DSSP file (Angstrom, degrees, kcal/mol; ACC not computed):
  #  RESIDUE AA STRUCTURE BP1 BP2  ACC     N-H-->O    O-->H-N    N-H-->O    O-->H-N    TCO  KAPPA ALPHA  PHI   PSI    X-CA   Y-CA   Z-CA
    1    1 A M              0   0    0      0, 0.0     2,-0.1     0, 0.0     0, 0.0   0.000 360.0 360.0 360.0 133.2  -36.9   54.0   86.5
    2    2 A E     >  -     0   0    0      1,-0.1     4,-1.6     4,-0.0     3,-0.2  -0.376 360.0-111.0 -82.4 163.4  -38.0   50.6   87.8
    3    3 A I  H  > S+     0   0    0      1,-0.2     4,-2.4     2,-0.2     5,-0.2   0.860 119.6  55.8 -63.6 -35.9  -39.1   47.8   85.7
    4    4 A S  H  > S+     0   0    0      1,-0.2     4,-2.1     2,-0.2    -1,-0.2   0.835 103.4  54.5 -66.2 -30.7  -42.6   48.2   87.1
    5    5 A G  H  > S+     0   0    0      2,-0.2     4,-2.1    -3,-0.2    -1,-0.2   0.896 108.9  48.3 -68.6 -40.3  -42.6   51.8   85.9
    6    6 A V  H  X S+     0   0    0     -4,-1.6     4,-2.6     2,-0.2    -2,-0.2   0.909 112.2  48.2 -63.3 -44.0  -41.6   50.6   82.3
    7    7 A L  H  X S+     0   0    0     -4,-2.4     4,-2.3     1,-0.2    -1,-0.2   0.888 110.7  51.6 -68.8 -35.1  -44.4   48.0   82.3
    8    8 A D  H  X S+     0   0    0     -4,-2.1     4,-2.1     2,-0.2    -1,-0.2   0.915 110.9  48.7 -65.7 -40.3  -46.9   50.6   83.6
    9    9 A F  H  X S+     0   0    0     -4,-2.1     4,-2.0     1,-0.2    -2,-0.2   0.937 113.0  47.3 -65.5 -44.0  -45.8   52.9   80.7
   10   10 A L  H  < S+     0   0    0     -4,-2.6     7,-0.2     1,-0.2    -1,-0.2   0.892 112.3  49.9 -60.9 -38.4  -46.2   50.1   78.1
   11   11 A A  H >< S+     0   0    0     -4,-2.3     3,-0.9     1,-0.2    -1,-0.2   0.892 112.5  46.5 -70.0 -38.9  -49.6   49.1   79.5
   12   12 A A  H 3< S+     0   0    0     -4,-2.1    -1,-0.2     1,-0.2    -2,-0.2   0.802 123.2  35.4 -73.2 -27.5  -50.8   52.7   79.3
   13   13 A N  T 3X S+     0   0    0     -4,-2.0     4,-2.3    -5,-0.2    -1,-0.2  -0.229  74.8 135.5-119.3  45.8  -49.5   53.2   75.8
   14   14 A L  H <> S+     0   0    0     -3,-0.9     4,-2.3     1,-0.2     5,-0.2   0.896  72.4  50.7 -63.3 -42.6  -50.1   49.7   74.4
   15   15 A L  H  > S+     0   0    0      1,-0.2     4,-2.4     2,-0.2    -1,-0.2   0.916 111.9  46.7 -62.7 -45.2  -51.5   50.9   71.1
   16   16 A A  H  > S+     0   0    0      2,-0.2     4,-1.9     1,-0.2    -1,-0.2   0.864 112.9  50.5 -69.6 -36.8  -48.5   53.3   70.4
   17   17 A T  H  X S+     0   0    0     -4,-2.3     4,-2.2    -7,-0.2    -1,-0.2   0.897 111.0  48.3 -66.6 -41.1  -46.1   50.5   71.4
   18   18 A Y  H  X S+     0   0    0     -4,-2.3     4,-2.7    -5,-0.2     5,-0.2   0.931 111.5  50.2 -64.9 -44.1  -47.7   48.1   69.0
   19   19 A G  H  X S+     0   0    0     -4,-2.4     4,-2.6     1,-0.2    -1,-0.2   0.863 110.4  49.1 -59.4 -38.5  -47.7   50.6   66.2
   20   20 A A  H  X S+     0   0    0     -4,-1.9     4,-2.0     2,-0.2    -1,-0.2   0.917 113.1  47.2 -69.2 -40.6  -44.0   51.4   66.7
   21   21 A A  H  X S+     0   0    0     -4,-2.2     4,-2.1     2,-0.2    -2,-0.2   0.940 115.4  43.8 -66.5 -45.8  -43.1   47.7   66.7
   22   22 A V  H  X S+     0   0    0     -4,-2.7     4,-2.8     1,-0.2     5,-0.2   0.935 114.3  51.7 -66.5 -42.3  -45.2   46.8   63.6
   23   23 A G  H  X S+     0   0    0     -4,-2.6     4,-2.2    -5,-0.2    -1,-0.2   0.883 109.3  48.9 -60.9 -37.0  -44.0   49.9   61.8
   24   24 A T  H  X S+     0   0    0     -4,-2.0     4,-2.3     2,-0.2    -1,-0.2   0.914 112.9  48.2 -65.4 -42.9  -40.3   49.1   62.5
   25   25 A I  H  X S+     0   0    0     -4,-2.1     4,-2.2     2,-0.2    -2,-0.2   0.936 112.5  48.3 -64.0 -44.1  -40.8   45.5   61.2
   26   26 A A  H  X S+     0   0    0     -4,-2.8     4,-2.5     1,-0.2     5,-0.2   0.895 110.7  50.8 -65.0 -38.4  -42.5   46.7   58.1
   27   27 A L  H  X S+     0   0    0     -4,-2.2     4,-2.0    -5,-0.2    -1,-0.2   0.912 111.0  49.2 -62.5 -40.6  -39.8   49.3   57.4
   28   28 A G  H  X S+     0   0    0     -4,-2.3     4,-2.0     2,-0.2    -2,-0.2   0.881 111.1  48.5 -66.3 -37.6  -37.2   46.6   57.7
   29   29 A L  H  X S+     0   0    0     -4,-2.2     4,-2.4     2,-0.2    -2,-0.2   0.883 111.9  49.7 -67.8 -41.0  -39.0   44.2   55.4
   30   30 A N  H  X S+     0   0    0     -4,-2.5     4,-2.5     2,-0.2    -2,-0.2   0.904 109.3  51.6 -65.5 -39.4  -39.5   46.9   52.7
   31   31 A F  H  X S+     0   0    0     -4,-2.0     4,-2.4     2,-0.2     5,-0.2   0.924 111.4  47.5 -63.2 -46.2  -35.8   47.9   52.9
   32   32 A V  H  X S+     0   0    0     -4,-2.0     4,-2.1     2,-0.2    -2,-0.2   0.892 112.1  49.5 -62.9 -40.0  -34.8   44.2   52.4
   33   33 A R  H  X S+     0   0    0     -4,-2.4     4,-2.0     2,-0.2    -2,-0.2   0.918 111.5  49.5 -66.7 -39.6  -37.2   43.8   49.5
   34   34 A Y  H  X S+     0   0    0     -4,-2.5     4,-2.2     2,-0.2    -2,-0.2   0.917 110.4  49.4 -62.0 -45.8  -35.8   47.0   47.9
   35   35 A R  H  X S+     0   0    0     -4,-2.4     4,-2.6     1,-0.2     5,-0.2   0.880 110.9  50.9 -61.1 -40.6  -32.2   45.9   48.3
   36   36 A H  H  X S+     0   0    0     -4,-2.1     4,-2.0    -5,-0.2    -1,-0.2   0.922 111.0  47.6 -64.5 -41.7  -33.1   42.5   46.7
   37   37 A A  H  X S+     0   0    0     -4,-2.0     4,-0.5     2,-0.2    -2,-0.2   0.875 114.2  46.6 -71.9 -35.3  -34.8   44.2   43.7
   38   38 A V  H >< S+     0   0    0     -4,-2.2     3,-1.0     1,-0.2    -2,-0.2   0.933 115.3  45.6 -71.4 -46.5  -31.8   46.6   43.2
   39   39 A A  H >< S+     0   0    0     -4,-2.6     3,-1.0     1,-0.2    -2,-0.2   0.816 108.0  58.0 -65.8 -31.4  -29.2   43.8   43.5
   40   40 A G  H 3< S+     0   0    0     -4,-2.0    50,-0.4     1,-0.2    -1,-0.2   0.637 100.1  58.3 -76.1 -14.1  -31.2   41.5   41.2
   41   41 A S  T << S+     0   0    0     -3,-1.0     2,-0.3    -4,-0.5    -1,-0.2   0.315  87.2  98.3 -97.5  10.6  -31.1   44.0   38.4
   42   42 A K  S <  S-     0   0    0     -3,-1.0    48,-0.5    -4,-0.1     2,-0.4  -0.731  76.5-117.2 -97.4 143.8  -27.3   44.2   38.2
   43   43 A I        -     0   0    0     -2,-0.3     2,-0.4    46,-0.1    49,-0.1  -0.669  32.5-175.5 -79.7 130.5  -25.1   42.4   35.7
   44   44 A R        +     0   0    0     -2,-0.4    44,-1.4    47,-0.3    45,-1.1  -0.992   3.5 180.0-131.7 123.2  -22.8   40.0   37.4
   45   45 A L  E     -A   87   0A   0     -2,-0.4     2,-0.4    42,-0.2    42,-0.2  -0.900  14.6-162.1-122.1 149.7  -20.1   38.0   35.5
   46   46 A K  E     -A   86   0A   0     40,-2.2    40,-2.9    -2,-0.3     2,-0.4  -1.000  13.7-156.7-130.2 132.6  -17.5   35.5   36.4
   47   47 A L  E     +A   85   0A   0     -2,-0.4     2,-0.3   120,-0.4    38,-0.2  -0.877  11.4 179.2-114.7 142.6  -14.5   34.7   34.0
   48   48 A E  E     -A   84   0A   0     36,-1.9    36,-2.4    -2,-0.4     2,-0.6  -0.977  21.9-139.5-135.1 150.9  -12.4   31.6   33.8
   49   49 A I  E     -A   83   0A   0     -2,-0.3    34,-0.2    34,-0.2    -2,-0.0  -0.951  22.8-173.0-109.2 119.5   -9.5   30.6   31.6
   50   50 A L  E     -A   82   0A   0     32,-3.2    32,-2.9    -2,-0.6     2,-0.2  -0.945  18.3-134.5-115.9 123.0   -9.6   27.0   30.5
   51   51 A P  E     -A   81   0A   0      0, 0.0    30,-0.3     0, 0.0     3,-0.1  -0.512  15.0-172.4 -74.4 139.5   -6.7   25.3   28.6
   52   52 A T  S    S+     0   0    0     28,-2.4     2,-0.3     1,-0.3    29,-0.2   0.752  75.5  17.2 -98.5 -30.1   -7.8   23.2   25.6
   53   53 A V  S    S-     0   0    0     27,-1.2    -1,-0.3     4,-0.0     2,-0.1  -0.985  78.6-122.8-135.8 149.5   -4.3   21.8   25.0
   54   54 A T     >  -     0   0    0     -2,-0.3     4,-2.2    -3,-0.1     5,-0.1  -0.374  32.7-106.2 -80.8 167.2   -1.2   21.6   27.0
   55   55 A E  H  > S+     0   0    0      1,-0.2     4,-2.5     2,-0.2     5,-0.2   0.897 122.2  53.5 -64.5 -37.1    2.1   23.1   25.9
   56   56 A D  H  > S+     0   0    0      1,-0.2     4,-2.3     2,-0.2    -1,-0.2   0.930 109.8  47.1 -62.7 -46.5    3.5   19.6   25.2
   57   57 A E  H  > S+     0   0    0      2,-0.2     4,-1.9     1,-0.2    -1,-0.2   0.895 111.0  53.2 -60.4 -38.9    0.4   18.8   23.0
   58   58 A F  H  X S+     0   0    0     -4,-2.2     4,-1.8     1,-0.2    -2,-0.2   0.956 110.2  46.3 -62.7 -50.2    0.9   22.1   21.2
   59   59 A I  H  X S+     0   0    0     -4,-2.5     4,-1.3     1,-0.2    -1,-0.2   0.865 110.3  53.5 -60.7 -36.6    4.5   21.3   20.5
   60   60 A E  H  < S+     0   0    0     -4,-2.3     4,-0.4     1,-0.2    -1,-0.2   0.860 107.0  51.8 -70.2 -34.6    3.7   17.8   19.3
   61   61 A K  H >< S+     0   0    0     -4,-1.9     3,-0.9     1,-0.2    -1,-0.2   0.850 106.9  53.8 -66.8 -35.7    1.1   19.2   16.8
   62   62 A L  H 3< S+     0   0    0     -4,-1.8    -1,-0.2     1,-0.2    -2,-0.2   0.813 104.2  56.2 -67.3 -31.0    3.7   21.6   15.5
   63   63 A K  T 3< S+     0   0    0     -4,-1.3    -1,-0.2    -5,-0.2    -2,-0.2   0.540  84.5 106.7 -79.3  -5.8    6.1   18.7   14.8
   64   64 A L  S <  S-     0   0    0     -3,-0.9     5,-0.1    -4,-0.4    -3,-0.0  -0.341  87.5 -89.1 -69.5 155.1    3.5   16.9   12.7
   65   65 A P    >>  -     0   0    0      0, 0.0     3,-1.9     0, 0.0     4,-0.6  -0.339  42.8-107.3 -61.4 151.1    4.2   16.8    8.9
   66   66 A E  G >4 S+     0   0    0      1,-0.3     3,-1.2     2,-0.2     6,-0.2   0.827 116.9  55.8 -53.0 -41.8    2.7   19.8    7.1
   67   67 A E  G 34 S+     0   0    0      1,-0.3    -1,-0.3     3,-0.0    -3,-0.0   0.704 106.8  51.0 -70.6 -17.3   -0.1   17.8    5.4
   68   68 A E  G <4 S+     0   0    0     -3,-1.9     2,-1.5     1,-0.1    -1,-0.3   0.525  84.8  94.6 -90.6  -8.5   -1.4   16.5    8.8
   69   69 A Q    X<  +     0   0    0     -3,-1.2     3,-1.1    -4,-0.6     4,-0.3  -0.669  46.1 172.3 -92.2  89.3   -1.5   19.9   10.4
   70   70 A V  G >  S+     0   0    0     -2,-1.5     3,-1.6     1,-0.3     4,-0.4   0.845  73.0  63.8 -64.6 -35.4   -5.1   20.8    9.9
   71   71 A F  G >  S+     0   0    0      1,-0.3     3,-0.7    -3,-0.2    -1,-0.3   0.647  83.8  75.7 -71.8 -11.0   -4.8   24.0   12.0
   72   72 A R  G <  S+     0   0    0     -3,-1.1    -1,-0.3     1,-0.2    -2,-0.2   0.797  91.1  58.0 -68.0 -25.4   -2.3   25.6    9.6
   73   73 A S  G <  S+     0   0    0     -3,-1.6    -1,-0.2    -4,-0.3    -2,-0.2   0.717  86.9  95.2 -77.6 -17.5   -5.2   26.4    7.3
   74   74 A A  S <  S-     0   0    0     -3,-0.7    46,-0.1    -4,-0.4     4,-0.1  -0.307  92.1-109.1 -71.2 160.0   -7.0   28.3    9.9
   75   75 A P  S    S+     0   0    0      0, 0.0    -1,-0.1     0, 0.0    45,-0.0   0.836 110.7   9.7 -63.4 -30.8   -6.5   32.1    9.9
   76   76 A T  S    S-     0   0    0      1,-0.1    70,-0.4    -5,-0.1     2,-0.1   0.698 102.9-115.2-111.1 -81.7   -4.5   32.0   13.1
   77   77 A S        +     0   0    0     68,-0.1     2,-0.4    69,-0.1    -3,-0.2  -0.331  64.2   6.0-175.8 -86.2   -3.6   28.4   14.1
   78   78 A L  E     - B   0 144A   0     66,-1.4    66,-2.5    -6,-0.1     2,-0.5  -0.971  58.2-123.2-134.1 133.4   -4.6   26.4   17.1
   79   79 A V  E     + B   0 143A   0     -2,-0.4    64,-0.2    64,-0.2     3,-0.1  -0.631  35.1 167.7 -72.7 121.2   -7.0   27.1   20.0
   80   80 A T  E     +     0   0A   0     62,-2.1   -28,-2.4    -2,-0.5   -27,-1.2   0.651  61.0  17.2-108.0 -21.4   -5.0   26.7   23.1
   81   81 A H  E     -AB  51 142A   0     61,-1.3    61,-2.5   -30,-0.3     2,-0.4  -0.977  59.7-147.3-147.3 158.9   -7.3   28.2   25.6
   82   82 A K  E     -AB  50 141A   0    -32,-2.9   -32,-3.2    -2,-0.3     2,-0.7  -0.987  13.1-141.4-127.7 141.6  -11.0   29.2   26.1
   83   83 A V  E     -AB  49 140A   0     57,-3.0    57,-2.1    -2,-0.4     2,-0.7  -0.900  18.2-157.5 -98.1 115.7  -12.4   32.1   28.1
   84   84 A K  E     -AB  48 139A   0    -36,-2.4   -36,-1.9    -2,-0.7     2,-0.6  -0.862   5.4-166.2-100.3 117.7  -15.5   31.0   29.8
   85   85 A V  E     -AB  47 138A   0     53,-2.9    53,-1.7    -2,-0.7     2,-0.5  -0.918   4.8-166.9-101.9 114.5  -17.8   33.8   30.8
   86   86 A R  E     -AB  46 137A   0    -40,-2.9   -40,-2.2    -2,-0.6     2,-1.0  -0.883  14.3-146.3-103.5 125.9  -20.6   32.9   33.3
   87   87 A N  E     +AB  45 136A   0     49,-3.0    48,-1.1    -2,-0.5    49,-0.6  -0.814  23.7 171.4 -89.8 103.0  -23.5   35.2   33.9
   88   88 A I        +     0   0    0    -44,-1.4   -43,-0.2    -2,-1.0    -1,-0.1   0.380  50.4  89.0 -93.0   5.4  -24.3   34.6   37.5
   89   89 A G  S    S-     0   0    0    -45,-1.1    46,-0.9     2,-0.2   -46,-0.1  -0.211  85.3-116.2 -91.1-173.7  -26.7   37.5   37.7
   90   90 A A  S    S+     0   0    0    -48,-0.5     2,-0.3   -50,-0.4   -47,-0.1   0.145  90.1  78.4-109.7  14.0  -30.5   37.5   37.0
   91   91 A V  S    S-     0   0    0    -49,-0.3   -47,-0.3   -47,-0.1    -2,-0.2  -0.961  89.5-103.2-127.4 141.9  -30.2   40.0   34.0
   92   92 A T        -     0   0    0     -2,-0.3     2,-0.4    42,-0.1    -2,-0.1  -0.440  38.6-145.3 -63.7 129.3  -29.2   39.2   30.4
   93   93 A A  E     -E  132   0B   0     39,-2.5    39,-2.9    -2,-0.2     2,-0.5  -0.820   7.5-156.7-101.1 142.0  -25.6   40.4   29.8
   94   94 A H  E     -E  131   0B   0     -2,-0.4    67,-1.7    37,-0.2     2,-0.4  -0.982  13.4-149.7-114.7 120.2  -24.4   41.8   26.5
   95   95 A L  E     -EF 130 160B   0     35,-3.1    35,-2.1    -2,-0.5    34,-0.3  -0.742  19.0-178.9 -95.1 137.3  -20.6   41.6   26.0
   96   96 A E  E    S+     0   0B   0     63,-3.5     2,-0.3    -2,-0.4    32,-0.2   0.719  70.4   3.2-101.2 -28.2  -18.8   44.1   23.9
   97   97 A D  E     - F   0 159B   0     62,-1.3    62,-2.3    33,-0.1    -1,-0.3  -0.987  52.9-172.6-158.0 148.7  -15.2   42.7   24.1
   98   98 A V  E     + F   0 158B   0     -2,-0.3    11,-2.4    11,-0.3    26,-0.4  -0.976  21.1 149.1-145.4 130.7  -13.4   39.7   25.6
   99   99 A W  E     -GF 108 157B   0     58,-2.0    58,-3.1    -2,-0.3     2,-0.3  -0.971  32.9-131.0-152.6 164.6   -9.6   39.1   25.7
  100  100 A V  E     -GF 107 156B   0      7,-2.8     7,-2.7    -2,-0.3     2,-0.5  -0.879  17.6-137.7-116.3 157.7   -6.7   37.6   27.6
  101  101 A V  E     +GF 106 155B   0     54,-2.9    53,-3.7    -2,-0.3    54,-1.3  -0.972  25.1 179.7-113.8 128.9   -3.5   39.2   28.6
  102  102 A T  E     - F   0 153B   0      3,-3.4     3,-0.3    -2,-0.5    49,-0.0  -0.534  48.3 -94.1-112.6-179.6   -0.3   37.2   28.2
  103  103 A K  S    S+     0   0    0     49,-0.6     3,-0.1     1,-0.2    48,-0.0   0.803 128.0  51.4 -65.5 -28.3    3.3   38.0   28.9
  104  104 A Q  S    S-     0   0    0      1,-0.3     2,-0.3    44,-0.0    -1,-0.2   0.670 122.4 -97.3 -83.2 -19.5    3.6   39.1   25.3
  105  105 A G        -     0   0    0     -3,-0.3    -3,-3.4     2,-0.0     2,-0.3  -0.974  68.0  -7.3 138.8-156.0    0.6   41.4   25.4
  106  106 A R  E     -G  101   0B   0     -2,-0.3     2,-0.4    -5,-0.2    -5,-0.2  -0.635  46.8-171.0 -85.4 133.2   -3.1   41.3   24.6
  107  107 A E  E     -G  100   0B   0     -7,-2.7    -7,-2.8    -2,-0.3     2,-0.2  -0.998  23.2-130.6-120.3 123.5   -4.7   38.3   22.6
  108  108 A N  E     -G   99   0B   0     -2,-0.4    35,-0.5    -9,-0.2     2,-0.3  -0.545  15.5-129.4 -76.0 143.0   -8.3   38.8   21.5
  109  109 A A        -     0   0    0    -11,-2.4    15,-2.5    -2,-0.2    16,-0.3  -0.693  30.0-149.8 -85.9 145.0  -10.8   36.1   22.3
  110  110 A T  E     -DC 123 141A   0     31,-3.5    31,-1.6    -2,-0.3     2,-0.3  -0.754  14.8-164.7-120.6 162.3  -12.8   35.0   19.2
  111  111 A T  E     -D  122   0A   0     11,-2.5    11,-2.7    -2,-0.3     2,-0.1  -0.969  39.2 -87.2-141.7 153.4  -16.2   33.6   18.5
  112  112 A R  E     -D  121   0A   0     -2,-0.3     9,-0.3     9,-0.2     7,-0.1  -0.408  54.0 -99.4 -63.4 132.9  -17.6   31.9   15.4
  113  113 A R    >   -     0   0    0      7,-2.9     3,-1.5     1,-0.1     7,-0.2  -0.318  31.4-139.4 -51.9 124.9  -19.0   34.4   12.9
  114  114 A P  T 3  S+     0   0    0      0, 0.0    -1,-0.1     0, 0.0    -2,-0.1   0.789  98.0  47.9 -66.9 -27.1  -22.8   34.5   13.5
  115  115 A S  T 3  S+     0   0    0      2,-0.0     2,-0.4     0, 0.0    -2,-0.1   0.413 103.2  79.0 -93.2   4.8  -23.8   34.6    9.8
  116  116 A S    <   -     0   0    0     -3,-1.5     4,-0.0     4,-0.1    -4,-0.0  -0.890  54.6-164.5-116.2 144.5  -21.5   31.8    8.8
  117  117 A T  S    S+     0   0    0     -2,-0.4    -1,-0.1     2,-0.1     2,-0.1   0.526  71.7  84.1 -94.3  -9.5  -21.8   28.1    9.2
  118  118 A S  S    S-     0   0    0      1,-0.1     2,-1.2    -5,-0.0    -2,-0.1  -0.194 100.5 -90.4 -83.5-179.0  -18.1   27.5    8.5
  119  119 A L  S    S+     0   0    0     -7,-0.1     2,-0.6    -2,-0.1    -1,-0.1  -0.411  73.0 141.0 -92.8  57.5  -15.3   27.7   11.0
  120  120 A I        -     0   0    0     -2,-1.2    -7,-2.9    -7,-0.2     2,-0.3  -0.910  33.5-162.1-101.0 122.4  -14.6   31.4   10.5
  121  121 A Y  E     -D  112   0A   0     -2,-0.6     2,-0.3    -9,-0.3    -9,-0.2  -0.805   8.9-170.2-109.6 148.8  -13.8   33.2   13.7
  122  122 A E  E     -D  111   0A   0    -11,-2.7   -11,-2.5    -2,-0.3     2,-0.1  -0.908  33.9 -95.5-126.5 159.0  -13.8   36.8   14.5
  123  123 A A  E >>  -D  110   0A   0     -2,-0.3     4,-2.1   -13,-0.2     3,-0.9  -0.462  31.9-125.2 -66.8 143.6  -12.7   38.8   17.5
  124  124 A V  H 3> S+     0   0    0    -15,-2.5     4,-3.0   -26,-0.4    -1,-0.1   0.848 109.0  63.1 -59.2 -31.9  -15.4   39.6   20.0
  125  125 A S  H 34 S+     0   0    0    -16,-0.3    -1,-0.2   -27,-0.2   -15,-0.1   0.814 107.0  42.5 -67.9 -27.7  -14.6   43.3   19.7
  126  126 A T  H <4 S+     0   0    0     -3,-0.9    -1,-0.2     1,-0.1    -2,-0.2   0.872 119.2  43.3 -82.8 -38.3  -15.6   43.3   16.1
  127  127 A T  H  < S+     0   0    0     -4,-2.1    -2,-0.2   -16,-0.0    -3,-0.2   0.974  91.9 169.0 -64.0 -56.3  -18.7   41.1   16.5
  128  128 A G     <  +     0   0    0     -4,-3.0   -32,-0.2   -32,-0.2    -3,-0.1   0.330  40.8  60.4  62.3 167.0  -19.8   43.0   19.7
  129  129 A N        +     0   0    0    -34,-0.3     2,-0.6     1,-0.2   -33,-0.2   0.886  62.9 175.2  49.1  54.4  -23.1   42.7   21.5
  130  130 A I  E     -E   95   0B   0    -35,-2.1   -35,-3.1    -6,-0.1     2,-0.4  -0.799  23.2-137.8 -93.7 124.4  -22.9   39.0   22.4
  131  131 A E  E     -E   94   0B   0     -2,-0.6   -37,-0.2   -37,-0.2   -39,-0.0  -0.678  21.1-175.7 -91.9 132.6  -25.8   38.0   24.5
  132  132 A I  E     -E   93   0B   0    -39,-2.9   -39,-2.5    -2,-0.4     3,-0.1  -0.937  21.6-138.5-124.9 108.2  -25.5   35.7   27.6
  133  133 A P    >   -     0   0    0      0, 0.0     3,-0.9     0, 0.0   -46,-0.3  -0.098  38.6 -76.6 -60.9 161.4  -28.8   34.8   29.3
  134  134 A P  T 3  S+     0   0    0      0, 0.0   -44,-0.2     0, 0.0   -46,-0.1  -0.247 114.9  12.2 -58.7 143.7  -29.0   34.8   33.1
  135  135 A R  T 3  S+     0   0    0    -48,-1.1     2,-0.3   -46,-0.9   -47,-0.2   0.829 110.1  97.4  56.6  38.6  -27.5   31.7   34.8
  136  136 A S  E <   -B   87   0A   0     -3,-0.9   -49,-3.0   -49,-0.6     2,-0.3  -0.842  57.2-140.1-139.3-179.2  -25.7   30.5   31.7
  137  137 A S  E     -B   86   0A   0     -2,-0.3     2,-0.3   -51,-0.2   -51,-0.2  -0.916   4.4-157.8-142.1 168.1  -22.3   30.7   30.2
  138  138 A R  E     -B   85   0A   0    -53,-1.7   -53,-2.9    -2,-0.3     2,-0.4  -0.986  13.6-143.1-147.8 136.2  -20.5   31.1   26.9
  139  139 A S  E     -B   84   0A   0     -2,-0.3     2,-0.4   -55,-0.2   -55,-0.2  -0.849  10.1-161.4-104.7 142.8  -16.9   30.1   25.9
  140  140 A F  E     -B   83   0A   0    -57,-2.1   -57,-3.0    -2,-0.4   -29,-0.2  -0.976  19.2-122.6-122.8 135.1  -14.7   32.1   23.6
  141  141 A S  E     -BC  82 110A   0    -31,-1.6   -31,-3.5    -2,-0.4     2,-0.5  -0.489  13.8-159.1 -80.5 143.1  -11.6   30.7   21.8
  142  142 A V  E     -B   81   0A   0    -61,-2.5   -62,-2.1   -33,-0.2   -61,-1.3  -0.978  15.0-153.9-119.2 117.8   -8.1   32.1   22.1
  143  143 A F  E     -B   79   0A   0     -2,-0.5     2,-0.5   -35,-0.5   -64,-0.2  -0.631   4.0-145.2 -92.8 148.5   -5.9   31.1   19.2
  144  144 A S  E     -B   78   0A   0    -66,-2.5   -66,-1.4    -2,-0.3     2,-0.3  -0.961  17.4-132.5-112.2 126.0   -2.1   30.8   19.4
  145  145 A K    >>  -     0   0    0     -2,-0.5     4,-1.4   -68,-0.2     3,-0.6  -0.570  16.2-127.0 -73.9 138.1   -0.1   31.9   16.4
  146  146 A E  T 34 S+     0   0    0    -70,-0.4     3,-0.4    -2,-0.3    -1,-0.1   0.893 108.7  50.3 -52.4 -44.5    2.6   29.4   15.3
  147  147 A E  T 34 S+     0   0    0      1,-0.2    -1,-0.2     2,-0.1    -2,-0.0   0.808 110.9  48.6 -70.9 -25.4    5.3   32.0   15.3
  148  148 A D  T <4 S-     0   0    0     -3,-0.6    -1,-0.2     1,-0.2    -2,-0.2   0.725 101.9-148.2 -84.9 -19.6    4.4   33.2   18.8
  149  149 A G     <  -     0   0    0     -4,-1.4    -1,-0.2    -3,-0.4     2,-0.2  -0.389  48.1  -9.2  82.1-163.8    4.3   29.7   20.2
  150  150 A Y  S    S-     0   0    0     -2,-0.1     2,-0.3    -6,-0.1   -95,-0.1  -0.465  70.9-128.7 -72.0 132.9    2.1   28.5   23.1
  151  151 A L        -     0   0    0     -2,-0.2    -1,-0.1    -9,-0.1    -7,-0.1  -0.594  15.6-164.6 -84.1 139.4    0.2   31.2   24.9
  152  152 A T        -     0   0    0     -2,-0.3   -49,-0.6   -71,-0.0     2,-0.1  -0.857  18.1-150.9-121.9  94.6    0.3   31.4   28.7
  153  153 A P  E     -F  102   0B   0      0, 0.0   -51,-0.3     0, 0.0     3,-0.1  -0.415  15.8-172.0 -68.7 139.0   -2.6   33.7   29.7
  154  154 A V  E     -     0   0B   0    -53,-3.7     2,-0.3     1,-0.4   -52,-0.2   0.842  69.6  -7.8 -94.1 -46.2   -2.1   35.7   32.9
  155  155 A R  E     -F  101   0B   0    -54,-1.3   -54,-2.9  -107,-0.0    -1,-0.4  -0.990  59.8-132.9-150.4 153.3   -5.7   37.1   33.2
  156  156 A A  E     -F  100   0B   0     -2,-0.3    12,-2.2   -56,-0.2     2,-0.3  -0.820  22.5-168.1-107.3 151.0   -9.0   37.3   31.2
  157  157 A F  E     -FH  99 167B   0    -58,-3.1   -58,-2.0    -2,-0.3     2,-0.3  -0.953   7.1-178.6-136.0 153.1  -11.0   40.5   30.7
  158  158 A A  E     -FH  98 166B   0      8,-2.0     8,-3.3    -2,-0.3     2,-0.4  -0.981  13.7-150.7-146.8 151.0  -14.4   41.3   29.4
  159  159 A I  E     -FH  97 165B   0    -62,-2.3   -63,-3.5    -2,-0.3   -62,-1.3  -0.994  15.6-153.4-123.2 128.1  -16.4   44.5   28.9
  160  160 A D  E >   -F   95   0B   0      4,-1.9     3,-2.0    -2,-0.4   -65,-0.2  -0.288  37.8 -88.4 -91.9-179.2  -20.2   44.5   29.1
  161  161 A E  T 3  S+     0   0    0    -67,-1.7   -66,-0.1     1,-0.3    -1,-0.1   0.748 125.2  56.5 -62.9 -24.0  -22.7   46.8   27.5
  162  162 A T  T 3  S-     0   0    0    -68,-0.2    -1,-0.3     2,-0.1     3,-0.1   0.525 118.3-109.5 -84.8  -3.0  -22.5   49.3   30.4
  163  163 A G    <   +     0   0    0     -3,-2.0     2,-0.3     1,-0.3    -2,-0.1   0.488  68.2 147.3  89.9   4.3  -18.7   49.6   29.9
  164  164 A K        -     0   0    0      1,-0.0    -4,-1.9    -5,-0.0     2,-0.5  -0.570  42.9-135.2 -76.6 134.2  -17.8   47.8   33.1
  165  165 A K  E     -H  159   0B   0     -2,-0.3     2,-0.3    -6,-0.2    -6,-0.2  -0.800  19.6-166.9 -97.0 124.8  -14.6   45.8   32.9
  166  166 A W  E     -H  158   0B   0     -8,-3.3    -8,-2.0    -2,-0.5     2,-0.3  -0.797   4.3-168.0-107.4 149.4  -14.6   42.3   34.4
  167  167 A R  E      H  157   0B   0     -2,-0.3  -120,-0.4   -10,-0.2   -10,-0.2  -0.977 360.0 360.0-138.2 153.4  -11.5   40.2   35.1
  168  168 A S              0   0    0    -12,-2.2  -119,-0.1    -2,-0.3   -11,-0.1   0.504 360.0 360.0 -78.6 360.0  -10.8   36.6   36.0
């Protein structure tokens, strides 16, 4: 078939060709709109482990006289790391549990008790349903027990309300 033959066919069927082109473009735009709407309704989290004190600072605080060690009165001892959970999605995320894994095992991340104004912390797993609005973040404390020494987290984990497990 020659080029002139193709042009003659298009000229003879101009309305059908126009309809096919416009219909294809509309179908493509609707598909892109649908994919954007579906992707926008998903929970998307990003986790980071942030150290609050170095191992040397931790050891120095342990060497202080007992009356100067404020953290000894806390239920565990000293916050060594924080787990920062960022909601990078467009939907509010509800967390059920947050923890870190160290070489010694699992250490629960904690948050301040919601009904208390004091510095009483609870594990996220017991508090549950912690809300993180879209495009925001929340930090959770990880305590190191004095007898266990300084924690060295390997990875952080979180579980959202849908049961999906997120990791750093």
